[in-house]
N, C-alpha and C positions, 0 to 999 in steps of 0.2 A: 367477608371472607369467603363462604362458599360460593358463591355467583361468581367470584374472580377466579378461583381455581379452575370452574367448570367452564369458563370464557378462554383461560390460558389453556386449558386441556384440547379445546377445538384447534389449536395451532400446530399440534402435535399429532404424528401417525406412528403406530407401532407396527413396524413390518419384521417379524421375528427373522434374526436376533438384532436388527438396529433399530433406533429411533430416529426419526426425521422430524425436521419443525419445517412448516410452510412458512416461509419469511414474505416479506412486505411485497418485495418484487414478484410473487407467485412462485418461486424456484424452492424445491424440496431440498435440505440440506441435511446431511447427517449429523445427529449428534456424537459428540464425542467427550471423552472427559477431559479435566483442567490438564492432566499429566500429558495425555497425548496433545492438547491444544498448544502447550508450550512449544513442543516438537515442531509441529505445524508453523509456530511463529518463528522459530528460530530458521526453519527451512525459508520463509519468506522473506526475513530481515537479513540474516547473514551469509546467506549462500553466495555463492557466486553470480548466480542469477538474481540475488535479491535485491540489492541496489541498496541496502541503508537507508531507506526511505522513512517518513513519519510514521506516525502511529495510526492515521486514519487510512493513508496508503498501503501498511501493511495489512490492515482489517479489511479492505477492500481485496486484496489480493488471496485473504484466507477466504472469503465468501465466495472469490471466482472459484476456488479449489474445491468448493461443495460442501464445507463442514461449518459445523455451529458450535458454541458452547455459551453460556448466558453471559461470562465476564470476558469475553473476547476481546472487546474494544478496550475496556480499563487494561487488560493484560498487554495489549498492544503498546500502548502509551507507557505503561512502566516499562516493557523492554526497551523502548527507545530512550527512555530517562536513564537505563542502567547501562545503556550501549556505551562500553570505553572511546571506542572508534566514531561514534555519532557525535557525542559531547566532545571530543577533541576538535574534530571539524567543525563546529558551531563557533569555537572562541577564537577565530582567525583573527590576526592583527590588521590594522589596516595597511600595513607596509605589503604584506601577502594576500590582501582581499584585492580579488578583481571586480570590475564592475559588471554589473548583471543588469544591463541594457542590451536591449536588442535592436537591429535595426528594422525598421519595417518601411517598406516602399509601398505607396498606394497608388494605383492605378485603374481605373474599371478593368475587370475582368483580366487583370497583370497585378497579382498580389503576391510579396515574397517576404519572408522573414529570416534573417540571419542570426545566430547567437552562438558566442562562443564558449564553451562549458566547460570545467575542470577545476582542480584536478581530481581525476579517479584513479582508483588503485591501478599500477601500471600494468599494460597489455601489449606485450611486443614493444617494449620500450616507449608506448605512447600513454600519457596522462591527460591530455586534454581533446576535445573533438570541436569541431566546427559543425554547427547544426543548421543547414538552408533549408527552409520549407517554402513550398508553392502552395498557395492557398487559392481556391475559387471562389470567387464570387457571383451573383445572381445577375 
């Protein structure tokens, strides 16, 4: 128990008044309280730029913002499971469902993918987007 505590303490750095954790990717992230973490999760998930992504993606966005708390991954998964909008969109009927197959044309040094996505929250009376990706191969 004592060895584990000493080993875990090596991952943390105290720079008054903040505590930082050195994560596996070598980046220092500021440790925040659980309550602050819930606000950060809400911003990354429900705000206009959030996008209502899955728990893993929300956790990645939180890590990109430079903060950390021990139960971050579990809290993100719980937030997505409690989100009414996410739960409603996951139970689409076959009638309203759109195919999620993208078109991919393969030709050496000439690769493109096209995908039709949506529905999204309406913006300028548009709720669907057409995504075209131009890939480059070696």
